[in-house]
C-alpha positions as CSV (number, residue, x, y, z in Angstrom):
1,M,-40.4,-5.7,8.0
2,N,-38.4,-8.9,7.4
3,S,-40.5,-9.6,4.3
4,A,-39.5,-6.2,2.8
5,V,-35.8,-7.0,3.5
6,K,-36.2,-10.4,1.7
7,K,-37.8,-8.8,-1.3
8,I,-34.9,-6.3,-1.6
9,V,-32.4,-9.1,-1.4
10,V,-34.2,-11.2,-4.1
11,L,-34.3,-8.1,-6.4
12,L,-30.5,-7.5,-5.8
13,G,-29.8,-11.1,-6.6
14,I,-31.7,-10.9,-9.9
15,I,-30.0,-7.7,-10.9
16,I,-26.5,-9.1,-10.2
17,L,-26.9,-12.7,-11.3
18,L,-28.7,-12.2,-14.7
19,P,-25.9,-10.1,-16.2
20,I,-23.3,-12.6,-14.9
21,A,-25.2,-15.6,-16.4
22,F,-25.4,-13.7,-19.8
23,F,-21.7,-12.9,-19.7
24,V,-20.7,-16.5,-19.0
25,L,-22.8,-17.8,-21.9
26,N,-21.4,-15.2,-24.2
27,E,-17.8,-16.1,-23.1
28,I,-18.4,-19.8,-23.8
29,T,-19.8,-19.1,-27.4
30,S,-17.2,-16.6,-28.4
31,L,-13.8,-18.2,-27.6
32,N,-12.2,-17.6,-31.0
33,E,-13.2,-13.9,-31.3
34,R,-10.4,-12.8,-29.0
35,E,-7.6,-14.6,-30.8
36,E,-6.5,-11.6,-32.9
37,V,-6.6,-9.3,-29.9
38,L,-4.6,-11.7,-27.7
39,N,-2.1,-12.3,-30.5
40,T,-1.4,-8.6,-30.7
41,I,-1.0,-8.4,-26.9
42,Y,1.3,-11.4,-26.8
43,N,3.4,-10.0,-29.6
44,N,3.8,-6.8,-27.6
45,Q,4.9,-8.8,-24.7
46,L,7.4,-10.7,-26.8
47,E,8.8,-7.4,-28.2
48,A,9.3,-6.2,-24.6
49,L,11.3,-9.3,-23.8
50,L,13.6,-8.8,-26.9
51,F,13.9,-5.2,-26.0
52,S,15.2,-6.1,-22.5
53,V,17.9,-8.3,-24.1
54,N,18.9,-5.5,-26.5
55,Q,18.9,-3.0,-23.7
56,Y,21.2,-5.3,-21.7
57,S,23.6,-5.6,-24.5
58,E,23.7,-1.9,-24.9
59,D,24.3,-1.4,-21.2
60,V,27.2,-3.9,-21.3
61,V,28.8,-2.2,-24.3
62,S,28.3,1.2,-22.7
63,S,30.1,0.0,-19.5
64,W,32.9,-1.2,-21.7
65,A,33.2,2.1,-23.4
66,S,33.5,3.8,-20.0
67,Q,36.2,1.4,-18.9
68,T,38.0,1.8,-22.2
69,S,38.0,5.6,-21.7
70,L,39.5,5.2,-18.3
71,L,42.1,2.8,-19.7
72,V,43.1,5.3,-22.4
73,E,43.6,8.0,-19.7
74,Q,45.8,5.6,-17.6
75,L,47.9,4.6,-20.7
76,Q,48.8,8.3,-21.3
77,T,50.8,8.3,-18.0
78,S,52.3,4.8,-18.3
79,D,55.6,3.5,-19.7
80,D,55.8,0.7,-22.2
81,E,55.9,-2.0,-19.5
82,G,53.1,-0.5,-17.5
83,T,51.1,-0.1,-20.7
84,Q,51.3,-3.8,-21.6
85,K,50.4,-4.8,-18.0
86,L,47.3,-2.6,-18.2
87,L,46.3,-4.0,-21.6
88,N,46.9,-7.6,-20.6
89,K,44.7,-7.2,-17.5
90,F,42.0,-5.4,-19.5
91,Y,41.7,-8.0,-22.2
92,D,41.8,-10.8,-19.6
93,E,38.6,-9.2,-18.1
94,H,37.0,-8.7,-21.5
95,V,37.4,-11.9,-23.4
96,S,35.0,-11.1,-26.2
97,L,36.8,-7.8,-26.9
98,E,39.6,-8.4,-29.4
99,M,41.1,-5.0,-30.0
100,I,40.8,-1.3,-29.3
101,F,41.9,1.5,-31.6
102,I,42.1,5.2,-31.3
103,A,41.8,7.7,-34.2
104,D,41.8,11.4,-34.5
105,G,38.8,11.6,-36.7
106,P,37.1,9.9,-39.7
107,E,39.9,11.1,-42.0
108,D,42.7,9.7,-39.8
109,T,45.1,7.4,-41.7
110,D,47.5,6.7,-38.8
111,I,45.3,4.7,-36.3
112,E,46.7,3.6,-32.9
113,F,45.9,-0.1,-32.0
114,L,45.8,-1.3,-28.4
115,Y,46.0,-5.1,-28.0
116,S,47.3,-7.7,-25.6
117,T,50.7,-9.3,-26.4
118,Q,49.9,-12.3,-24.2
119,L,46.6,-13.4,-25.8
120,K,46.3,-14.8,-29.3
121,N,44.8,-12.1,-31.5
122,Q,43.1,-13.3,-34.7
123,L,43.2,-9.9,-36.3
124,I,46.9,-9.4,-35.7
125,T,47.5,-13.0,-36.9
126,N,45.5,-12.5,-40.1
127,Y,46.4,-8.9,-40.9
128,P,49.6,-6.9,-40.6
129,V,49.1,-3.6,-38.7
130,K,49.6,-1.7,-41.9
131,D,46.6,-3.5,-43.5
132,L,44.5,-3.1,-40.4
133,N,45.2,0.6,-40.6
134,K,43.9,0.8,-44.2
135,I,40.8,-1.3,-43.4
136,F,39.8,0.8,-40.4
137,S,40.7,4.1,-42.1
138,A,38.5,3.2,-45.0
139,T,35.7,2.1,-42.7
140,L,35.8,5.4,-40.8
141,S,35.8,7.4,-44.0
142,L,32.8,5.5,-45.4
143,N,30.9,6.2,-42.1
144,E,31.8,9.9,-41.8
145,Q,28.1,10.9,-41.5
146,T,27.5,8.5,-38.6
147,I,30.7,9.7,-36.9
148,N,29.6,13.4,-37.3
149,R,26.4,12.4,-35.6
150,L,28.4,11.1,-32.7
151,Y,30.1,14.4,-32.3
152,T,26.7,16.1,-32.3
153,Y,25.6,13.9,-29.5
154,Q,28.9,14.6,-27.6
155,R,28.3,18.4,-27.8
156,G,24.9,17.8,-26.3
157,G,26.5,16.0,-23.3
158,Y,25.5,12.5,-24.5
159,R,27.9,9.7,-25.5
160,K,26.4,7.3,-28.0
161,I,27.9,4.1,-29.3
162,E,27.3,3.2,-32.9
163,P,28.1,-0.2,-34.7
164,L,29.8,0.2,-38.1
165,K,29.8,-2.4,-40.9
166,S,33.0,-3.5,-42.6
167,D,32.9,-6.0,-45.5
168,Q,36.5,-6.9,-44.8
169,L,35.9,-7.9,-41.2
170,Q,33.1,-10.4,-41.6
171,N,33.7,-12.3,-38.4
172,H,34.1,-9.2,-36.2
173,S,31.9,-6.3,-35.2
174,L,33.2,-2.7,-34.9
175,L,31.7,-0.3,-32.3
176,I,32.7,3.3,-32.4
177,F,32.3,6.2,-29.8
178,T,33.9,9.6,-29.0
179,L,36.6,9.8,-26.4
180,E,37.2,13.5,-25.9
181,Q,37.4,16.8,-27.7
182,E,40.5,19.0,-27.5
183,G,40.3,22.1,-29.7
184,E,39.7,21.0,-33.3
185,S,40.9,17.4,-32.5
186,K,38.1,14.9,-32.2
187,K,39.3,11.6,-30.8
188,L,37.4,8.4,-31.7
189,C,37.7,5.1,-30.0
190,G,36.8,1.8,-31.6
191,M,36.1,-1.6,-30.0
192,I,36.4,-4.7,-32.2
193,I,34.2,-7.5,-30.8
194,E,34.1,-11.2,-31.7
195,P,30.3,-11.6,-32.0
196,E,29.9,-15.3,-31.2
197,T,32.0,-15.0,-28.1
198,F,30.0,-12.0,-27.1
199,V,26.8,-14.0,-27.5
200,F,28.0,-17.0,-25.5
201,R,29.9,-15.2,-22.8
202,I,27.9,-12.0,-22.3
203,L,24.3,-12.3,-23.7
204,S,23.7,-16.0,-22.8
205,P,23.1,-15.5,-19.0
206,K,20.7,-12.7,-19.7
207,I,18.8,-14.6,-22.4
208,Q,18.5,-17.6,-20.1
209,A,17.1,-15.4,-17.3
210,V,14.6,-13.7,-19.6
211,A,13.5,-16.8,-21.4
212,K,13.2,-19.1,-18.4
213,D,11.1,-22.2,-19.3
214,E,8.4,-20.2,-21.2
215,F,10.2,-19.0,-24.3
216,I,13.0,-19.9,-26.7
217,I,15.1,-16.8,-27.4
218,S,17.6,-17.1,-30.2
219,V,20.5,-15.0,-31.6
220,I,20.7,-15.5,-35.4
221,N,23.1,-14.7,-38.2
222,R,21.8,-16.0,-41.4
223,N,25.0,-15.1,-43.4
224,N,26.9,-17.9,-41.7
225,N,24.0,-20.0,-40.5
226,F,24.7,-19.2,-36.8
227,Q,21.9,-19.7,-34.3
228,F,22.2,-19.6,-30.5
229,N,19.1,-20.8,-28.6
230,S,18.3,-20.3,-24.9
231,T,17.6,-24.1,-24.8
232,K,20.3,-26.7,-25.0
233,D,19.3,-27.5,-28.6
234,F,21.3,-25.1,-30.9
235,A,19.6,-26.4,-34.1
236,V,18.2,-23.8,-36.4
237,K,14.6,-23.2,-35.4
238,E,11.8,-21.0,-36.7
239,V,11.0,-18.0,-34.5
240,Q,7.7,-16.2,-34.0
241,L,9.1,-12.7,-33.7
242,E,12.5,-11.3,-34.8
243,K,14.2,-8.0,-34.1
244,P,17.7,-6.6,-35.0
245,L,20.5,-7.0,-32.3
246,W,21.4,-3.3,-31.9
247,M,25.1,-3.7,-31.1
248,I,26.0,-6.3,-33.7
249,P,25.1,-5.8,-37.3
250,D,23.8,-8.8,-39.3
251,Y,22.7,-10.5,-36.0
252,T,19.1,-10.6,-34.9
253,L,17.1,-11.7,-31.8
254,G,14.3,-14.1,-32.2
255,I,11.7,-15.5,-29.8
256,S,9.1,-18.3,-29.9
257,L,6.8,-19.9,-27.4
258,V,7.6,-23.3,-25.7
259,G,5.0,-26.0,-26.1
260,K,1.7,-24.0,-26.7
261,T,0.2,-22.1,-29.6
262,I,-1.6,-18.8,-29.4
263,Q,-4.9,-20.7,-30.0
264,D,-4.1,-22.9,-26.9
265,L,-3.4,-19.8,-24.9
266,V,-6.7,-18.2,-26.1
267,K,-8.7,-21.2,-24.9
268,E,-6.8,-21.3,-21.6
269,R,-7.4,-17.6,-21.1
270,A,-11.1,-18.0,-21.9
271,A,-11.4,-20.9,-19.5
272,T,-9.6,-18.8,-16.8
273,N,-12.0,-16.0,-17.5
274,I,-15.0,-18.2,-16.9
275,I,-13.5,-19.6,-13.7
276,L,-12.9,-16.0,-12.5
277,I,-16.4,-15.0,-13.4
278,I,-17.8,-18.0,-11.4
279,I,-15.6,-16.9,-8.5
280,L,-16.9,-13.3,-9.0
281,A,-20.4,-14.7,-8.9
282,V,-19.7,-16.4,-5.6
283,V,-18.2,-13.2,-4.2
284,L,-21.2,-11.3,-5.4
285,L,-23.5,-13.8,-3.7
286,I,-21.6,-13.3,-0.6
287,G,-22.0,-9.6,-1.1
288,V,-25.7,-10.0,-1.5
289,Y,-25.7,-11.9,1.8
290,I,-23.7,-9.1,3.4
291,V,-26.2,-6.5,2.0
292,Y,-29.0,-8.5,3.5
293,R,-27.3,-8.5,6.9
294,N,-26.6,-4.8,6.6
295,V,-30.2,-4.0,5.5
296,K,-31.5,-6.1,8.4
297,K,-29.1,-4.3,10.7
298,E,-30.4,-0.9,9.4
299,V,-34.0,-2.0,9.9
300,E,-33.1,-3.0,13.5
301,L,-31.3,0.3,13.9
302,A,-34.4,2.1,12.7
303,Q,-36.4,0.3,15.3
304,I,-33.8,1.2,18.0
305,K,-34.0,4.8,16.9
306,A,-37.8,4.7,17.2
307,D,-37.3,3.4,20.7
308,F,-34.7,6.0,21.4
309,V,-37.2,8.8,20.4
310,S,-39.8,7.2,22.7
311,N,-37.3,7.0,25.6
312,V,-36.0,10.5,25.1
313,S,-39.5,11.8,25.0
314,H,-40.2,10.1,28.3
315,E,-36.9,11.3,29.7
316,L,-37.7,14.9,28.8
317,R,-41.4,14.8,29.8
318,T,-40.8,13.5,33.3
319,P,-38.5,16.2,34.6
320,L,-40.5,18.9,32.7
321,A,-43.6,17.7,34.5
322,L,-42.0,17.8,37.9
323,I,-40.4,21.2,37.3
324,S,-43.8,22.5,36.0
325,M,-45.7,21.1,39.0
326,F,-43.3,22.3,41.7
327,A,-42.9,25.7,40.1
328,E,-46.6,26.2,39.9
329,T,-47.0,25.1,43.5
330,L,-44.4,27.6,44.6
331,E,-45.8,30.3,42.3
332,M,-49.3,30.0,43.8
333,N,-47.7,30.2,47.3
334,R,-49.2,26.9,48.4
335,V,-46.1,25.8,50.4
336,K,-46.3,27.0,54.0
337,T,-42.9,26.1,55.4
338,E,-39.5,27.2,54.3
339,E,-38.2,23.6,54.7
340,K,-40.8,22.4,52.2
341,K,-39.9,25.2,49.8
342,K,-36.2,24.3,50.0
343,E,-37.1,20.7,49.2
344,Y,-39.1,21.8,46.1
345,Y,-36.3,24.1,45.0
346,Q,-33.8,21.1,45.3
347,I,-36.1,18.9,43.2
348,I,-36.4,21.6,40.5
349,S,-32.6,22.1,40.5
350,Q,-32.0,18.3,40.3
351,E,-34.5,17.9,37.4
352,T,-33.0,20.9,35.6
353,N,-29.6,19.3,35.9
354,R,-31.0,16.1,34.6
355,L,-32.5,17.8,31.6
356,G,-29.2,19.5,30.9
357,K,-27.4,16.2,30.9
358,I,-29.8,14.7,28.5
359,V,-29.6,17.6,26.1
360,N,-25.8,17.8,26.3
361,T,-25.6,14.1,25.7
362,I,-27.8,14.3,22.6
363,L,-25.9,17.4,21.3
364,N,-22.5,15.8,21.8
365,F,-23.6,12.7,20.1
366,S,-25.0,14.7,17.2
367,K,-21.7,16.5,16.8
368,T,-19.7,13.2,17.0
369,E,-21.9,11.5,14.4
370,A,-21.6,14.5,12.0
371,G,-17.8,14.6,12.4
372,K,-18.0,18.1,13.7
373,R,-16.7,17.5,17.2
374,K,-13.3,19.1,17.7
375,Y,-10.8,17.8,20.2
376,N,-8.2,20.0,21.9
377,F,-5.3,17.7,22.6
378,T,-2.8,18.8,25.3
379,V,-0.3,16.9,27.4
380,A,-2.0,16.2,30.7
381,D,-1.8,14.1,33.9
382,I,-4.6,11.5,33.9
383,N,-4.6,11.5,37.8
384,N,-5.4,15.3,37.9
385,I,-8.3,14.9,35.4
386,T,-9.7,11.9,37.2
387,E,-9.3,13.4,40.7
388,Q,-11.1,16.6,39.6
389,V,-14.1,14.5,38.4
390,Y,-14.0,12.5,41.7
391,N,-14.0,15.7,43.8
392,N,-17.0,17.1,41.8
393,Y,-19.0,13.9,42.2
394,N,-17.9,12.9,45.7
395,F,-20.5,14.9,47.7
396,H,-23.3,14.1,45.2
397,L,-22.7,10.3,45.4
398,H,-22.4,10.3,49.2
399,N,-25.7,12.1,49.5
400,K,-27.2,9.2,47.4
401,G,-25.8,6.7,49.9
402,F,-22.8,5.5,47.7
403,E,-19.4,4.5,48.9
404,F,-17.2,6.3,46.4
405,Y,-13.4,5.6,46.2
406,F,-10.5,6.8,44.1
407,N,-7.3,4.8,44.0
408,K,-4.6,6.5,41.9
409,S,-1.3,5.2,40.8
410,D,1.5,7.6,41.3
411,N,4.2,8.7,38.7
412,L,2.0,7.9,35.7
413,P,3.5,9.2,32.4
414,F,1.7,12.2,30.9
415,V,-0.4,11.5,27.8
416,K,-1.8,13.8,25.0
417,V,-5.5,14.0,25.6
418,D,-8.5,16.3,25.4
419,A,-9.1,16.8,29.2
420,E,-12.7,17.9,28.8
421,A,-13.6,14.9,26.6
422,I,-11.9,12.4,28.9
423,S,-13.7,14.0,31.9
424,E,-17.0,13.5,30.0
425,A,-16.2,9.8,29.4
426,I,-15.4,9.3,33.1
427,I,-18.6,11.1,34.1
428,N,-20.7,8.9,31.7
429,L,-19.2,5.7,33.3
430,I,-19.8,7.0,36.8
431,D,-23.5,7.9,35.9
432,N,-24.0,4.4,34.5
433,A,-22.4,2.9,37.7
434,V,-24.9,4.9,39.8
435,K,-27.9,4.1,37.6
436,Y,-27.3,0.4,37.6
437,S,-26.4,-0.1,41.2
438,T,-29.2,-1.5,43.5
439,D,-28.6,-2.6,47.1
440,N,-24.8,-2.6,47.0
441,K,-24.0,1.0,46.4
442,E,-20.3,1.2,45.8
443,V,-18.3,2.9,42.9
444,N,-14.5,2.7,42.5
445,I,-12.3,4.7,40.3
446,K,-8.7,3.5,39.7
447,T,-5.8,4.7,37.5
448,G,-2.7,2.8,36.5
449,Q,-0.3,1.8,33.7
450,S,-0.3,-1.4,31.7
451,D,1.6,-2.5,28.5
452,G,2.2,0.9,27.1
453,F,-1.2,2.3,28.2
454,V,-2.4,4.6,31.0
455,F,-5.8,3.4,32.1
456,I,-8.8,4.7,34.0
457,E,-11.1,2.0,35.5
458,V,-14.6,2.7,36.8
459,S,-16.2,-0.3,38.6
460,D,-19.4,-0.9,40.5
461,K,-21.2,-3.7,42.3
462,G,-24.5,-3.3,40.4
463,V,-26.7,-5.6,38.4
464,G,-24.1,-6.5,35.8
465,I,-24.4,-7.1,32.0
466,K,-25.0,-10.4,30.2
467,E,-22.1,-11.6,28.0
468,D,-24.2,-11.4,24.8
469,D,-25.1,-7.8,25.5
470,Q,-21.5,-6.8,26.3
471,K,-20.7,-6.9,22.6
472,K,-23.5,-4.4,21.8
473,I,-23.5,-1.9,24.6
474,F,-21.2,0.5,22.8
475,D,-23.5,0.6,19.7
476,K,-25.4,3.9,19.3
477,F,-29.0,3.8,20.8
478,Y,-28.5,0.3,22.1
479,R,-30.2,-0.5,25.5
480,V,-30.5,-3.9,27.1
481,S,-34.1,-5.0,26.2
482,T,-34.8,-7.4,29.2
483,G,-34.3,-7.6,32.9
484,S,-33.8,-4.9,35.5
485,I,-31.4,-2.9,33.3
486,H,-34.2,-2.2,30.8
487,N,-36.2,-0.5,33.6
488,V,-33.5,2.1,34.2
489,K,-34.0,5.4,32.5
490,G,-31.6,6.4,29.7
491,T,-31.0,7.4,26.1
492,G,-28.6,4.6,25.0
493,L,-26.0,7.2,23.9
494,G,-23.7,7.4,26.9
495,L,-21.4,4.4,26.2
496,S,-21.5,5.1,22.5
497,L,-20.1,8.6,23.3
498,V,-17.5,7.1,25.5
499,K,-16.4,4.8,22.7
500,H,-16.2,7.7,20.2
501,I,-14.0,9.7,22.6
502,V,-11.7,6.8,23.3
503,D,-11.3,6.0,19.6
504,A,-10.5,9.7,18.9
505,H,-7.6,9.2,21.3
506,N,-6.4,6.0,19.6
507,G,-7.3,4.2,22.8
508,K,-9.3,1.2,23.8
509,I,-12.2,0.5,26.2
510,T,-12.9,-2.9,27.7
511,V,-15.7,-4.2,29.9
512,I,-15.7,-7.1,32.4
513,S,-19.1,-7.8,33.9
514,K,-21.1,-10.6,35.7
515,I,-24.8,-10.6,36.4
516,N,-25.6,-9.4,40.0
517,E,-21.9,-9.0,40.7
518,G,-21.2,-5.7,39.0
519,S,-19.3,-4.2,36.0
520,S,-15.8,-2.8,35.4
521,F,-15.1,-0.4,32.5
522,K,-11.5,0.4,31.6
523,I,-10.3,3.2,29.4
524,L,-6.8,2.7,28.0
525,L,-4.9,5.6,26.5
526,P,-1.6,5.0,24.7
527,V,1.5,6.6,26.2
528,S,2.9,7.0,22.7
529,N,0.4,9.8,22.0
530,N,2.8,12.0,23.9
531,Q,5.6,11.4,21.4
């Protein structure tokens, strides 16, 4: 049987390792074939980084627009002194924002300008208000189509901010959005931004956070040879990928890698793949070993099942033979005394009960293995369940010459259990204690509470269990193969059933045993089951 297992393992090894070996060779000989694919993937990643910077700039400007709308509402109820205080405070907090204006529409020629009197304003310095009014009126008129699109967005419940180009304001950027709509009047609000200040003060921290030490992200304006880089070096550099900066016309975002080329990355990726494949091969070899162990275990289990069939056949045949023999004797009226008849009837009854227990054990185990066993959980007192089992077995054990004791702990918390299943588990433990007791016939049942568990402990002073066997006694069909324990009749299912029942209650079962000193089995049921 071991030879068959080894053949299976060798076959599995060949099936798994040959494809891996072929794949590794193919990976080594085709490093350059993935360059184009990886380049595409990497460009997509770079685009995602630039998109995040663009999205951040849009979020900042959108926040400014909301704050500007709130400012305009506050100004409507302020006097001249209060208005200037509000404006001075607002521009102190928005250093890259140079001016705000309000217009009644794209055809408005009388635009209202809102600016700080405390801060130096380049626009006010360079242009009289009258000229600014002409510049912005002309800009709005030229972009009437864009502004009408903003009104459409507003009617749909969405406020959009659009950048507008003005040839006369080369060092500034104009952002326009709708304020409100009252009847036929459609108010517009414009924000004039100083682009380079916006880049250094607002975008720079975000760019540094995105770029880290892996990329160089740049903000570029080729009209005036401006380039901001995420590194300390602000010299004009060639970028690998370039996208428009949404909020500032004529400015673009660029990105390039630090230190390594795509080809280097391809080779590194291929080397990483090979290492991963080698690791995978090792893992698969470990898997083959685990399969070998499992197959070996299944073979051993098959042998145990064969022994189980043999044991059960013997277990069934013996009581059937006794029942048949004594029934035939009684039927043929060969027994002369009533006392002898009573003895034969008792034997038939005992063997019938024994048969019933064997059959019930097998049926319960079959249901448990098939997952068909249903548990009826109710809140119950463990003392009551245990005491009922004790009372049912007390007379029977005393007749067999056993000292049978029940020590219960009062005031135990109720737990949620299947009373019938727990009773079955206790009975199995008592049966084992009786079967494996020799000269010192004593069985003790004890209840108590420990570390959030209610426990039922069944102990005896029987033959005991070896430490190596204690790890296996809860396995299905397992029976100790040597010593006096092996000579005791049984199916090897009792403790496996107990383990299934305890697991179904989210509990634990422990065993403490010493050879020739006895065994103690403890069922622990969590008190939290009642919650």
